[in-house]
DRENDREN-870937 format. One record per residue: residue in one letter; x, y, z of N, C-alpha, C in turn. Coordinates in steps of 0.1 Angstrom, whole numbers, padded with zeros to 4 digits, always signed. Last residue first. Example, Ala and Ser with C-alpha at 12.3 -4.5 7.8 and 13.67 -1.06 7.14 Angstrom:
2
S+0128-0022+0071+0137-0011+0071+0129+0000+0079;A+0132-0057+0078+0123-0045+0078+0132-0033+0078;
This chain:
466
X+0181-0023+0552+0168-0017+0555+0160-0023+0566;X+0203-0037+0548+0204-0026+0558+0190-0020+0562;X+0195-0057+0530+0203-0061+0543+0202-0049+0552;X+0183-0040+0511+0175-0050+0518+0181-0054+0532;X+0205-0026+0501+0194-0020+0508+0185-0029+0515;X+0220-0047+0491+0225-0040+0502+0213-0031+0509;X+0204-0053+0469+0206-0063+0481+0212-0056+0492;X+0206-0030+0454+0192-0034+0460+0194-0044+0471;X+0232-0029+0447+0226-0019+0456+0215-0023+0463;X+0232-0052+0431+0241-0053+0442+0235-0041+0452;X+0214-0045+0410+0210-0056+0420+0219-0056+0432;X+0229-0025+0398+0215-0022+0406+0211-0032+0415;X+0250-0038+0387+0252-0027+0398+0239-0026+0406;X+0236-0054+0370+0243-0060+0379+0246-0050+0391;X+0222-0035+0354+0213-0045+0362+0222-0052+0373;X+0227-0002+0350+0232-0016+0348+0226-0025+0358;X+0200+0019+0342+0211+0015+0352+0214+0001+0350;X+0195+0034+0311+0192+0023+0320+0204+0022+0330;X+0183+0057+0288+0194+0054+0297+0187+0044+0308;X+0177+0065+0254+0173+0060+0266+0184+0056+0275;X+0171+0093+0232+0181+0084+0239+0176+0079+0251;X+0156+0103+0203+0153+0099+0217+0164+0089+0221;X+0159+0108+0177+0155+0119+0185+0153+0115+0199;X+0180+0099+0154+0177+0094+0169+0172+0105+0178;X+0178+0113+0131+0181+0098+0130+0179+0092+0144;X+0173+0139+0138+0163+0132+0132+0165+0118+0132;X+0182+0154+0169+0188+0147+0156+0176+0138+0151;X+0177+0168+0190+0173+0174+0178+0178+0166+0166;X+0164+0147+0218+0175+0154+0210+0168+0161+0198;X+0155+0138+0249+0150+0141+0236+0163+0149+0230;X+0161+0110+0272+0165+0124+0267+0161+0127+0253;X+0149+0093+0299+0151+0096+0284+0155+0108+0282;X+0157+0068+0326+0153+0081+0320+0156+0082+0305;X+0155+0040+0333+0156+0050+0343+0152+0064+0338;X+0154+0005+0334+0151+0016+0327+0149+0028+0336;X+0181-0014+0344+0168-0009+0349+0165+0005+0342;X+0195-0042+0325+0193-0028+0329+0180-0024+0335;X+0193-0069+0319+0208-0062+0320+0207-0048+0324;X+0176-0096+0325+0176-0082+0329+0190-0077+0329;X+0173-0122+0301+0180-0116+0313+0179-0101+0313;X+0164-0132+0277+0155-0130+0287+0161-0124+0299;X+0182-0132+0256+0179-0145+0262+0170-0144+0274;X+0189-0109+0246+0179-0116+0237+0176-0131+0245;X+0186-0086+0274+0194-0092+0262+0184-0103+0256;X+0165-0058+0284+0167-0072+0283+0178-0076+0272;X+0154-0036+0308+0163-0037+0296+0167-0052+0296;X+0123-0032+0325+0135-0042+0321+0141-0037+0308;X+0115-0006+0347+0113-0017+0338+0125-0023+0334;X+0120+0019+0361+0119+0007+0368+0117-0007+0360;X+0097+0036+0339+0107+0036+0350+0107+0023+0358;X+0077+0035+0321+0087+0024+0319+0098+0025+0331;X+0062+0057+0326+0056+0045+0328+0066+0034+0328;X+0075+0077+0298+0070+0075+0311+0061+0063+0314;X+0092+0054+0275+0085+0065+0278+0080+0065+0292;X+0115+0039+0250+0107+0040+0262+0103+0053+0267;X+0127+0027+0224+0116+0037+0224+0109+0034+0239;X+0163+0026+0225+0150+0020+0228+0139+0030+0229;X+0189+0031+0220+0179+0039+0212+0165+0034+0215;X+0209+0034+0251+0203+0028+0239+0194+0036+0232;X+0234+0031+0277+0227+0039+0267+0221+0031+0255;X+0237+0024+0311+0237+0018+0296+0228+0027+0288;X+0258+0033+0336+0246+0037+0329+0247+0033+0314;X+0271+0018+0366+0271+0021+0351+0258+0023+0346;X+0267+0036+0397+0266+0025+0388+0267+0027+0374;X+0295+0049+0383+0291+0039+0393+0278+0043+0399;X+0305+0053+0349+0299+0058+0362+0297+0046+0370;X+0308+0058+0318+0318+0054+0328+0314+0060+0342;X+0281+0043+0300+0287+0055+0305+0296+0051+0317;X+0282+0020+0275+0279+0022+0289+0287+0035+0293;X+0263+0015+0243+0274+0017+0251+0272+0020+0266;X+0240+0012+0229+0250+0022+0223+0262+0025+0234;X+0220-0015+0218+0229-0009+0230+0239+0000+0223;X+0191-0011+0199+0204-0014+0200+0211-0007+0211;X+0156-0025+0201+0167-0014+0198+0181-0020+0198;X+0122-0030+0209+0136-0036+0203+0144-0023+0200;X+0096-0036+0232+0104-0027+0224+0117-0033+0220;X+0064-0047+0241+0077-0050+0238+0084-0041+0229;X+0043-0033+0268+0046-0035+0253+0061-0039+0252;X+0025-0047+0294+0037-0042+0290+0041-0044+0275;X-0001-0026+0277+0012-0028+0284+0012-0041+0293;X-0018-0021+0253-0019-0033+0262-0005-0035+0269;X+0002+0001+0234-0010-0007+0236-0008-0019+0245;X+0019+0030+0251+0018+0019+0243+0006+0007+0245;X+0016+0048+0272+0015+0053+0258+0015+0042+0248;X+0019+0038+0297+0005+0037+0291+0004+0042+0277;X+0046+0016+0304+0042+0029+0299+0027+0029+0293;X+0056-0006+0318+0042-0004+0319+0039+0010+0314;X+0080-0026+0298+0076-0017+0310+0061-0013+0308;X+0108-0040+0283+0094-0040+0286+0091-0031+0298;X+0131-0043+0256+0127-0036+0268+0112-0039+0270;X+0162-0056+0240+0148-0055+0242+0144-0047+0255;X+0189-0054+0218+0184-0055+0231+0168-0053+0230;X+0218-0061+0198+0203-0059+0198+0197-0061+0212;X+0248-0043+0200+0240-0055+0203+0226-0052+0204;X+0260-0020+0196+0254-0024+0184+0246-0037+0188;X+0288-0027+0217+0279-0016+0211+0274-0022+0198;X+0288-0057+0237+0293-0049+0225+0283-0038+0221;X+0286-0058+0272+0279-0062+0259+0284-0052+0248;X+0295-0049+0297+0304-0056+0289+0299-0060+0275;X+0272-0041+0311+0282-0030+0308+0292-0036+0298;X+0250-0056+0319+0252-0052+0305+0263-0044+0301;X+0249-0083+0342+0254-0070+0338+0255-0068+0323;X+0217-0098+0349+0231-0099+0343+0236-0085+0341;X+0191-0117+0365+0199-0105+0363+0213-0108+0357;X+0160-0130+0362+0173-0133+0360+0180-0121+0356;X+0134-0124+0386+0140-0121+0374+0155-0127+0373;X+0113-0147+0404+0123-0136+0405+0129-0136+0390;X+0080-0151+0407+0090-0156+0397+0102-0144+0397;X+0061-0163+0435+0067-0153+0427+0078-0158+0418;X+0038-0190+0435+0051-0185+0440+0054-0173+0430;X+0006-0190+0451+0014-0190+0439+0028-0184+0442;X-0008-0187+0475-0011-0198+0466-0003-0199+0453;X+0001-0166+0489+0001-0178+0496-0001-0190+0486;X+0023-0139+0477+0010-0147+0477+0012-0161+0483;X+0042-0120+0500+0042-0130+0489+0029-0138+0489;X+0034-0086+0503+0033-0099+0509+0034-0109+0498;X+0061-0066+0487+0046-0070+0489+0046-0083+0497;X+0084-0038+0490+0080-0052+0492+0065-0054+0492;X+0110-0020+0472+0097-0022+0480+0094-0036+0482;X+0139-0003+0468+0134-0016+0470+0120-0015+0478;X+0155+0019+0445+0146+0017+0456+0142+0002+0457;X+0178+0041+0431+0174+0026+0432+0166+0026+0445;X+0194+0063+0424+0180+0061+0419+0176+0047+0419;X+0217+0069+0436+0218+0060+0425+0204+0058+0419;X+0207+0088+0456+0218+0091+0448+0219+0082+0435;X+0186+0074+0470+0183+0084+0460+0194+0088+0451;X+0179+0044+0479+0191+0051+0475+0188+0061+0465;X+0157+0031+0502+0159+0038+0490+0173+0043+0490;X+0137+0004+0515+0150+0012+0515+0150+0020+0502;X+0111-0006+0515+0121-0013+0523+0132-0002+0525;X+0078+0004+0515+0091+0008+0512+0102+0002+0521;X+0052-0018+0508+0059-0009+0517+0073-0006+0510;X+0021-0022+0490+0034-0023+0490+0041-0013+0501;X-0010-0040+0482-0002-0029+0487+0012-0032+0489;X-0017-0057+0452-0014-0057+0465-0007-0044+0469;X-0036-0076+0428-0031-0063+0432-0027-0066+0448;X-0031-0098+0399-0035-0097+0414-0028-0084+0418;X-0024-0102+0374-0034-0093+0376-0038-0091+0391;X-0002-0117+0370-0014-0124+0371-0026-0115+0371;X+0019-0100+0374+0016-0103+0360+0003-0111+0360;X+0008-0078+0400+0015-0089+0396+0011-0092+0380;X+0007-0044+0409-0001-0054+0402+0008-0065+0396;X+0010-0025+0439+0017-0034+0428+0007-0043+0423;X+0008+0007+0452+0001-0005+0449+0009-0012+0438;X+0014+0031+0477+0020+0023+0466+0013+0010+0465;X+0007+0064+0488+0002+0050+0487+0010+0043+0475;X+0023+0085+0487+0015+0083+0499+0010+0069+0500;X+0056+0092+0476+0044+0084+0474+0036+0083+0487;X+0080+0106+0476+0068+0113+0481+0055+0106+0479;X+0092+0083+0453+0095+0095+0459+0082+0103+0462;X+0089+0062+0437+0082+0062+0449+0085+0075+0457;X+0105+0068+0414+0091+0062+0413+0083+0064+0425;X+0130+0075+0421+0121+0086+0418+0107+0081+0415;X+0142+0050+0425+0138+0058+0436+0129+0069+0433;X+0129+0022+0406+0137+0035+0406+0132+0042+0420;X+0130-0012+0419+0124-0001+0410+0134+0011+0412;X+0125-0045+0428+0135-0033+0425+0128-0025+0416;X+0109-0060+0456+0107-0056+0441+0117-0044+0440;X+0104-0088+0475+0111-0077+0472+0111-0073+0458;X+0091-0113+0480+0083-0102+0476+0091-0089+0474;X+0106-0136+0483+0101-0129+0496+0092-0117+0493;X+0117-0144+0461+0103-0150+0464+0098-0144+0476;X+0131-0115+0444+0132-0128+0451+0117-0132+0454;X+0126-0093+0427+0139-0097+0430+0140-0111+0436;X+0107-0081+0401+0106-0091+0412+0121-0095+0415;X+0107-0048+0392+0112-0062+0388+0112-0070+0402;X+0083-0024+0379+0092-0029+0390+0096-0043+0386;X+0071+0008+0367+0073-0006+0367+0083-0011+0377;X+0044+0032+0370+0058+0029+0367+0060+0013+0367;X+0023+0060+0372+0025+0046+0369+0040+0043+0366;X+0007+0083+0396+0018+0079+0387+0018+0064+0384;X-0013+0112+0406-0010+0098+0406+0001+0094+0395;X-0010+0141+0426-0017+0133+0415-0013+0119+0416;X+0003+0155+0445-0001+0162+0434-0007+0154+0422;X+0010+0135+0464+0005+0147+0469-0003+0155+0458;X+0003+0103+0448+0013+0113+0452+0004+0126+0456;X+0001+0070+0445-0006+0082+0448+0002+0091+0455;X+0012+0047+0420+0015+0055+0432+0005+0067+0433;X+0016+0013+0408+0008+0026+0408+0011+0033+0422;X+0036-0006+0390+0035+0000+0403+0027+0013+0401;X+0037-0040+0377+0032-0026+0375+0031-0019+0389;X+0063-0062+0373+0051-0057+0378+0048-0043+0376;X+0080-0091+0359+0077-0076+0358+0064-0072+0364;X+0083-0117+0356+0090-0110+0367+0088-0095+0367;X+0070-0126+0334+0065-0132+0347+0072-0125+0358;X+0086-0114+0313+0073-0108+0317+0067-0112+0330;X+0107-0129+0303+0109-0119+0314+0096-0114+0320;X+0096-0144+0282+0102-0150+0292+0104-0141+0305;X+0089-0122+0265+0079-0133+0269+0084-0140+0282;X+0112-0110+0259+0102-0103+0265+0091-0112+0272;X+0123-0131+0243+0130-0125+0256+0120-0119+0265;X+0105-0133+0222+0106-0143+0231+0113-0139+0244;X+0110-0107+0209+0097-0111+0215+0096-0122+0224;X+0137-0111+0202+0133-0100+0212+0119-0103+0218;X+0133-0132+0185+0142-0134+0196+0138-0122+0207;X+0119-0119+0164+0113-0130+0172+0120-0133+0185;X+0137-0102+0155+0125-0097+0162+0118-0108+0169;X+0156-0120+0144+0160-0111+0155+0148-0106+0163;X+0141-0130+0124+0147-0139+0134+0150-0131+0146;X+0133-0108+0106+0123-0116+0115+0128-0125+0126;X+0145-0078+0105+0150-0092+0105+0141-0100+0113;X+0145-0048+0095+0135-0058+0098+0139-0072+0096;X+0161-0021+0112+0162-0033+0102+0151-0043+0106;X+0145+0008+0118+0152-0003+0125+0151-0014+0115;X+0149+0040+0104+0142+0027+0103+0149+0016+0107;X+0156+0067+0127+0160+0058+0116+0151+0044+0116;X+0131+0076+0148+0141+0081+0140+0144+0071+0129;X+0125+0054+0176+0122+0065+0168+0133+0070+0159;X+0128+0017+0176+0131+0031+0180+0125+0042+0170;X+0098-0003+0176+0112-0001+0171+0114+0014+0177;X+0079-0028+0191+0080-0014+0189+0095-0010+0186;X+0061-0055+0179+0073-0051+0186+0078-0037+0182;X+0025-0062+0184+0036-0055+0177+0049-0054+0186;X+0005-0070+0198+0013-0080+0193+0026-0075+0186;X-0013-0049+0203-0004-0054+0214+0005-0064+0210;X-0027-0045+0180-0015-0036+0183-0006-0042+0194;X-0035-0071+0159-0036-0066+0173-0024-0057+0174;X-0043-0062+0124-0035-0070+0134-0036-0063+0148;X-0073-0063+0104-0062-0057+0112-0056-0066+0121;X-0083-0076+0074-0083-0079+0088-0071-0072+0095;X-0079-0073+0048-0086-0062+0055-0087-0064+0069;X-0070-0097+0038-0060-0084+0039-0067-0073+0046;X-0092-0113+0037-0082-0117+0045-0073-0104+0049;X-0108-0101+0016-0112-0099+0029-0101-0103+0039;X-0088-0084-0009-0094-0096-0003-0097-0094+0012;X-0098-0056-0028-0090-0061-0017-0095-0073-0010;X-0117-0052-0046-0104-0054-0052-0095-0058-0040;X-0144-0049-0037-0139-0061-0038-0125-0062-0044;X-0154-0023-0030-0159-0030-0043-0151-0042-0045;X-0141-0015-0006-0156-0017-0005-0162-0025-0019;X-0114-0014-0014-0119-0023-0004-0133-0026-0005;X-0117+0007-0032-0111-0006-0037-0114-0016-0027;X-0125+0027-0015-0134+0023-0025-0130+0009-0031;X-0101+0032-0002-0113+0027+0006-0124+0022-0005;X-0084+0040-0023-0082+0028-0016-0093+0022-0009;X-0096+0063-0031-0096+0053-0040-0093+0040-0033;X-0116+0086-0015-0105+0077-0014-0106+0065-0021;X-0125+0116-0030-0129+0102-0028-0118+0093-0027;X-0118+0147-0016-0113+0136-0024-0120+0123-0021;X-0136+0178-0019-0132+0167-0012-0127+0156-0021;X-0139+0213-0015-0136+0202-0025-0130+0191-0017;X-0164+0237-0006-0153+0227-0003-0151+0218-0013;X-0186+0251-0014-0173+0256-0019-0162+0246-0016;X-0205+0244+0015-0205+0248+0001-0191+0254-0003;X-0187+0219+0034-0195+0231+0033-0194+0235+0018;X-0187+0186+0046-0182+0196+0037-0192+0207+0037;X-0199+0166+0062-0184+0166+0061-0179+0177+0051;X-0227+0167+0061-0221+0165+0074-0204+0167+0074;X-0230+0196+0038-0232+0182+0041-0224+0179+0054;X-0243+0222+0019-0237+0218+0032-0240+0203+0033;X-0235+0224-0016-0245+0224-0005-0238+0219+0006;X-0217+0222-0035-0225+0234-0037-0235+0235-0024;X-0185+0208-0038-0198+0209-0031-0205+0221-0032;X-0167+0188-0058-0169+0203-0055-0183+0204-0050;X-0146+0161-0056-0160+0165-0055-0160+0180-0051;X-0127+0140-0076-0127+0152-0069-0141+0157-0068;X-0111+0108-0073-0123+0115-0078-0124+0129-0068;X-0083+0087-0085-0090+0095-0074-0102+0102-0081;X-0070+0075-0105-0068+0071-0092-0074+0079-0080;X-0080+0087-0128-0076+0073-0128-0074+0066-0113;X-0108+0108-0119-0095+0106-0125-0092+0090-0124;X-0138+0127-0123-0131+0113-0120-0118+0113-0127;X-0151+0153-0109-0143+0150-0118-0136+0136-0113;X-0184+0166-0100-0174+0156-0098-0165+0153-0109;X-0203+0188-0080-0197+0186-0093-0185+0177-0091;X-0234+0186-0063-0220+0184-0063-0214+0182-0078;X-0260+0190-0066-0254+0194-0052-0238+0193-0052;X-0258+0184-0095-0266+0195-0087-0259+0200-0076;X-0239+0169-0107-0250+0163-0100-0259+0172-0093;X-0221+0169-0135-0227+0179-0126-0240+0172-0120;X-0190+0152-0143-0204+0153-0143-0210+0163-0132;X-0164+0137-0161-0169+0148-0153-0184+0148-0154;X-0134+0116-0166-0148+0119-0167-0152+0130-0158;X-0107+0114-0163-0114+0105-0171-0128+0108-0174;X-0076+0129-0156-0090+0130-0156-0096+0121-0167;X-0048+0108-0148-0054+0118-0157-0069+0117-0155;X-0036+0105-0114-0038+0100-0128-0045+0111-0137;X-0030+0114-0089-0043+0112-0092-0046+0105-0106;X-0001+0113-0086-0009+0110-0075-0024+0106-0079;X+0010+0117-0112+0014+0105-0105+0004+0101-0094;X-0004+0140-0118-0006+0129-0126-0001+0116-0120;X+0004+0159-0097-0009+0154-0099-0011+0142-0107;X+0027+0166-0078+0028+0157-0089+0014+0151-0092;X+0019+0185-0058+0033+0186-0065+0034+0177-0076;X-0014+0199-0062-0006+0188-0058+0008+0189-0065;X-0026+0220-0075-0020+0223-0062-0012+0212-0058;X-0040+0208-0096-0027+0213-0099-0020+0218-0087;X-0065+0203-0083-0056+0192-0089-0042+0196-0091;X-0073+0227-0073-0070+0217-0064-0061+0206-0070;X-0079+0240-0098-0068+0246-0090-0065+0236-0079;X-0099+0222-0107-0086+0224-0116-0075+0230-0107;X-0119+0227-0089-0113+0214-0090-0100+0213-0097;X-0124+0254-0097-0120+0251-0084-0113+0237-0083;X-0131+0252-0126-0119+0258-0122-0115+0255-0107;X-0144+0227-0144-0145+0231-0129-0133+0238-0125;X-0138+0224-0170-0151+0224-0167-0154+0229-0153;X-0111+0219-0171-0115+0234-0174-0131+0235-0171;X-0106+0194-0168-0105+0202-0156-0111+0216-0159;X-0105+0183-0193-0117+0182-0185-0118+0190-0173;X-0080+0188-0202-0090+0197-0206-0103+0195-0198;X-0066+0166-0196-0064+0177-0187-0076+0188-0190;X-0072+0150-0219-0077+0147-0205-0077+0158-0195;X-0058+0164-0238-0071+0161-0241-0078+0158-0226;X-0030+0162-0228-0038+0175-0229-0052+0174-0231;X-0025+0135-0230-0024+0142-0217-0033+0155-0219;X-0026+0134-0258-0036+0124-0250-0037+0132-0236;X-0006+0149-0266-0020+0155-0268-0030+0145-0261;X+0016+0134-0257+0014+0148-0252+0000+0152-0254;X+0013+0109-0272+0012+0110-0257+0009+0125-0251;X-0007+0116-0301+0006+0113-0295+0004+0115-0280;X-0037+0098-0310-0031+0110-0306-0017+0107-0301;X-0054+0078-0317-0046+0085-0328-0039+0096-0323;X-0065+0069-0293-0057+0060-0301-0049+0066-0312;X-0080+0088-0280-0067+0088-0277-0058+0079-0287;X-0107+0085-0290-0098+0095-0296-0084+0093-0292;X-0117+0064-0271-0112+0059-0284-0104+0070-0292;X-0128+0069-0245-0113+0072-0247-0108+0068-0262;X-0156+0083-0234-0150+0075-0243-0137+0079-0247;X-0153+0086-0196-0158+0089-0211-0151+0081-0221;X-0163+0067-0168-0152+0071-0178-0158+0074-0191;X-0192+0080-0150-0185+0071-0158-0173+0076-0165;X-0189+0099-0119-0192+0098-0132-0186+0086-0139;X-0202+0093-0089-0189+0094-0095-0192+0091-0110;X-0220+0090-0068-0221+0102-0075-0208+0104-0083;X-0224+0065-0056-0213+0074-0051-0212+0087-0059;X-0245+0051-0067-0244+0050-0053-0234+0060-0048;X-0245+0057-0095-0257+0056-0088-0256+0058-0073;X-0218+0055-0102-0226+0067-0105-0238+0068-0097;X-0211+0030-0094-0204+0041-0088-0212+0054-0091;X-0228+0014-0111-0230+0013-0097-0223+0025-0089;X-0218+0021-0136-0231+0025-0134-0234+0025-0117;X-0190+0011-0134-0194+0026-0135-0208+0029-0132;X-0182-0015-0132-0188-0009-0121-0192+0005-0121;X-0170-0031-0150-0183-0029-0152-0190-0022-0141;X-0143-0035-0149-0151-0046-0142-0166-0043-0143;X-0133-0014-0160-0131-0026-0167-0140-0038-0161;X-0140+0005-0142-0146+0007-0155-0145-0008-0163;X-0123-0002-0121-0137-0002-0118-0144-0002-0132;X-0098+0003-0132-0102-0011-0130-0117-0012-0126;X-0099+0031-0132-0099+0023-0146-0102+0009-0144;X-0097+0035-0106-0109+0038-0112-0110+0032-0126;X-0070+0025-0099-0082+0019-0094-0094+0022-0101;X-0043+0022-0110-0053+0030-0116-0067+0024-0112;X-0018+0019-0084-0028+0013-0093-0038+0022-0097;X+0014+0032-0084+0001+0033-0079-0009+0027-0088;X+0044+0013-0076+0035+0020-0087+0021+0021-0080;X+0075+0013-0061+0060+0011-0060+0054+0019-0072;X+0105-0004-0072+0097+0007-0066+0082+0004-0067;X+0121-0020-0090+0124-0018-0076+0117-0007-0069;X+0113-0024-0116+0118-0010-0113+0122-0008-0099;X+0106-0051-0112+0115-0047-0124+0120-0032-0121;X+0089-0052-0091+0103-0056-0088+0112-0053-0100;X+0066-0033-0079+0071-0035-0092+0085-0040-0090;X+0040-0032-0057+0054-0033-0057+0058-0039-0071;X+0014-0009-0054+0018-0022-0060+0033-0022-0061;X-0010+0006-0035+0004+0006-0038+0008-0008-0043;X-0039+0022-0040-0033+0009-0040-0019+0009-0043;X-0051+0049-0020-0044+0044-0032-0043+0030-0029;X-0062+0061+0003-0063+0068-0010-0058+0061-0022;X-0056+0044+0024-0070+0050+0023-0072+0055+0009;X-0038+0017+0010-0039+0029+0019-0053+0035+0016;X-0031-0017+0003-0040-0005+0003-0036+0006+0014;X-0005-0034-0015-0010-0030-0002-0019-0017-0003;X+0006-0060-0033-0001-0048-0032-0004-0046-0018;X+0026-0080-0055+0023-0076-0043+0017-0062-0041;X+0009-0089-0087+0020-0082-0079+0016-0080-0065;X-0012-0101-0100+0002-0108-0101+0012-0101-0094;X-0034-0087-0096-0029-0086-0108-0014-0092-0109;X-0024-0087-0062-0035-0081-0071-0027-0080-0085;X-0018-0101-0030-0015-0102-0044-0028-0097-0053;X-0012-0082-0001-0020-0090-0008-0015-0091-0022;X-0006-0068+0032-0001-0072+0018-0011-0082+0012;X-0033-0053+0049-0020-0059+0049-0017-0062+0034;X-0047-0020+0048-0047-0034+0046-0034-0038+0049;X-0043+0008+0051-0058+0002+0053-0059-0013+0049;X-0023+0035+0061-0024+0021+0055-0038+0014+0060;X-0039+0067+0055-0032+0057+0065-0033+0044+0058;X-0029+0089+0028-0038+0083+0037-0032+0073+0046;X-0012+0099+0008-0017+0086+0006-0027+0081+0016;X-0005+0125+0018-0008+0123+0004-0015+0110+0001;X+0001+0122+0046-0005+0134+0040-0011+0133+0026;X+0015+0097+0049+0001+0099+0053-0007+0111+0046;X+0038+0099+0022+0033+0093+0034+0017+0096+0037;X+0050+0106-0002+0043+0117+0007+0037+0111+0020;X+0066+0089-0015+0054+0094-0022+0045+0104-0013;X+0085+0081+0004+0089+0089-0007+0077+0096-0014;X+0068+0066+0023+0073+0079+0027+0078+0087+0015;X+0061+0045+0004+0051+0052+0011+0056+0065+0016;X+0087+0035+0000+0081+0042-0011+0069+0049-0006;X+0094+0025+0026+0102+0035+0021+0095+0044+0009;X+0072+0006+0029+0074+0017+0037+0082+0029+0032;X+0076-0012+0008+0065-0005+0009+0067+0007+0017;X+0099-0028-0005+0100-0016+0003+0088-0006+0002;X+0108-0058+0000+0096-0051-0007+0094-0039+0000;X+0126-0071+0015+0131-0063+0005+0120-0057-0004;X+0113-0082+0038+0115-0091+0026+0120-0083+0014;X+0098-0052+0049+0102-0066+0050+0103-0074+0037;X+0093-0025+0050+0102-0029+0040+0106-0044+0040;X+0058-0019+0059+0071-0022+0061+0080-0023+0048;X+0030-0011+0077+0036-0010+0063+0051-0009+0064;X+0005-0027+0096+0019-0022+0094+0022-0020+0080;X-0027-0017+0110-0019-0023+0098-0005-0017+0098;X-0045-0025+0139-0041-0017+0130-0033-0024+0119;X-0061-0022+0172-0058-0030+0159-0053-0020+0149;X-0068-0006+0193-0063-0019+0196-0059-0028+0184;X-0079+0018+0186-0065+0018+0186-0059+0004+0191;X-0106+0009+0163-0099+0018+0173-0084+0015+0174;X-0113-0003+0140-0116-0010+0153-0108-0003+0164;X-0106+0006+0116-0120+0004+0118-0123-0001+0131;X-0079+0012+0109-0084-0002+0113-0098-0004+0113;X-0068+0036+0105-0077+0030+0094-0081+0016+0097;X-0051+0042+0126-0061+0050+0123-0072+0046+0113;X-0030+0026+0135-0043+0021+0139-0055+0029+0133;X+0001+0016+0121-0010+0027+0122-0023+0020+0127;X+0034+0012+0123+0023+0006+0125+0013+0016+0128;X+0063+0011+0100+0055+0018+0110+0042+0011+0110;X+0095-0002+0094+0085+0005+0090+0077+0011+0102;X+0114-0022+0103+0112-0020+0089+0101-0011+0085;X+0099-0026+0134+0110-0030+0126+0107-0029+0111;X+0078+0002+0140+0081-0011+0141+0093-0014+0132;X+0067+0033+0155+0075+0027+0146+0077+0011+0150;X+0031+0040+0158+0044+0039+0162+0052+0031+0153;X-0001+0056+0165+0008+0048+0156+0023+0049+0162;X-0015+0065+0186-0023+0058+0177-0014+0051+0166;X-0006+0059+0221-0003+0065+0208-0010+0057+0197;X-0029+0062+0248-0022+0054+0239-0019+0060+0225;X-0046+0078+0261-0032+0080+0264-0024+0073+0253;X-0071+0069+0258-0069+0082+0254-0053+0086+0254;X-0073+0045+0272-0070+0044+0258-0066+0058+0251;X-0057+0049+0305-0068+0049+0296-0064+0049+0281;X-0040+0049+0324-0038+0038+0315-0049+0039+0305;X-0047+0070+0341-0036+0072+0333-0033+0062+0323;X-0081+0080+0342-0070+0069+0346-0059+0070+0336;X-0089+0104+0331-0095+0098+0343-0087+0086+0349;X-0062+0123+0317-0072+0112+0317-0078+0109+0331;X-0057+0155+0307-0055+0148+0320-0066+0135+0319;X-0049+0157+0274-0057+0160+0284-0054+0151+0296;X-0015+0158+0260-0027+0150+0262-0036+0157+0274;X+0010+0162+0247-0001+0173+0248-0015+0167+0250;X+0029+0144+0252+0020+0141+0241+0009+0151+0240;X+0047+0153+0271+0052+0143+0261+0042+0143+0250;X+0032+0168+0289+0042+0174+0283+0047+0166+0270;X+0012+0150+0298+0008+0163+0292+0020+0169+0284;X+0027+0130+0311+0019+0127+0300+0016+0139+0292;X+0038+0146+0333+0047+0140+0321+0039+0136+0309;X+0016+0152+0347+0023+0162+0340+0032+0158+0329;X+0008+0125+0356+0000+0133+0347+0007+0144+0340;X+0037+0105+0354+0029+0113+0361+0020+0120+0351;X+0052+0076+0350+0042+0083+0342+0033+0092+0351;X+0087+0079+0354+0074+0076+0360+0064+0083+0353;X+0111+0084+0341+0102+0076+0334+0090+0071+0341;X+0126+0117+0337+0124+0105+0344+0112+0097+0338;X+0138+0134+0309+0126+0130+0315+0127+0117+0323;X+0156+0161+0295+0156+0147+0302+0144+0145+0310;X+0150+0175+0263+0151+0177+0277+0152+0162+0282;X+0142+0193+0234+0153+0185+0241+0152+0188+0256;X+0112+0185+0217+0121+0194+0224+0132+0187+0231;X+0112+0162+0189+0107+0168+0201+0116+0177+0207;X+0106+0154+0161+0115+0162+0165+0111+0170+0177;X+0086+0133+0161+0099+0130+0154+0110+0141+0157;X+0060+0122+0179+0069+0133+0177+0081+0129+0171;X+0035+0101+0164+0046+0103+0173+0054+0115+0170;X+0004+0118+0154+0016+0111+0151+0027+0112+0162;X-0015+0134+0165-0019+0123+0155-0008+0113+0154;X-0019+0143+0198-0011+0143+0185-0015+0132+0177;X-0048+0154+0214-0038+0144+0213-0031+0145+0200;
């Protein structure tokens, strides 16, 4: 499984029913025993103003940490500027105050927002350990040498201070080579502060990291390997990060932003999208199909109290069995009422429950909405946590066709076929239909939805004629 969402995927058009083959194409996944299994779920994804990562939550893919530019505090932009995951590891806390400044932990660092410079500064975590008297504990429990006597620095000019500390690297040529292999080692690691030979491992301690050169095999290293002690993880372990900031957020509560450009983080608009999805969710169903060559997952929209459900024709094409799961979790078999393959619209029907009323969706045309209008989407793609996940994006126009096709930058994937494109009042303005991958970094994915006004007219005709 890919560690991160694809930002430059191959160019092709993909219908949105989640077939096993589609899952394998889109994420190089092994065939799961159930298509909605956690092995399918993306471990990280974009959110307004930044990105959400589950990899350092300690609680699997159901929880994680966001790193964003919310409130003008540009942690995500600075995280990317400093090298992102490759250089800083995954975000490992939410925001907190440390030393009077807003701070956030990643696995390898503490990022501190400095408003005077409008940028992030990396905290000298190991210097703070020394100031707090933790060097003996680190040496005893983590084989990290104490900081050496730095009083000679007081009479040296800055260049000679740097040279004196860098000379510690001469004691271990392998560690020296690893240190200088970094594009900006002093920024990333700080100056070396101490070194010690522990027999099985030689360690050089810097201000923001510690390097370990192993002479024996361990569960995580072979003789000759060099590993980095993660300063952010140690900061959490030794009390620099408050417990409240170490509690991850549920992945299911996140609003998922488009791939590519960073979607603006406006809390009021994001809350509107979340509320729109909440209002519409009572009318969204999950559709499972058994096909001659496998199974698939898709979405559908309750049309009326008689159990008619609107979805895409490609969802049920060649289906041997169709089952519908209502928002309550109740499952029911479904029959095909009628299909319009040319317009990719189908109507299926379930027996209306006797003890609870179905909630028909509110439909409206989206063809006349202005370009740039914020929209939302929900559907049962198994790629996102706890489907149906809420997506946010912008409308990019309507293609001149009958039915009209609405284009957006929403991050929809297989499983979202037949799902909802929503305005911010909870009305269905489009039926999610297909996606197209591009080579544009600013928008690697384009989403297409059938205008809901046109789709509903076709669906009603199908019911009448079916």
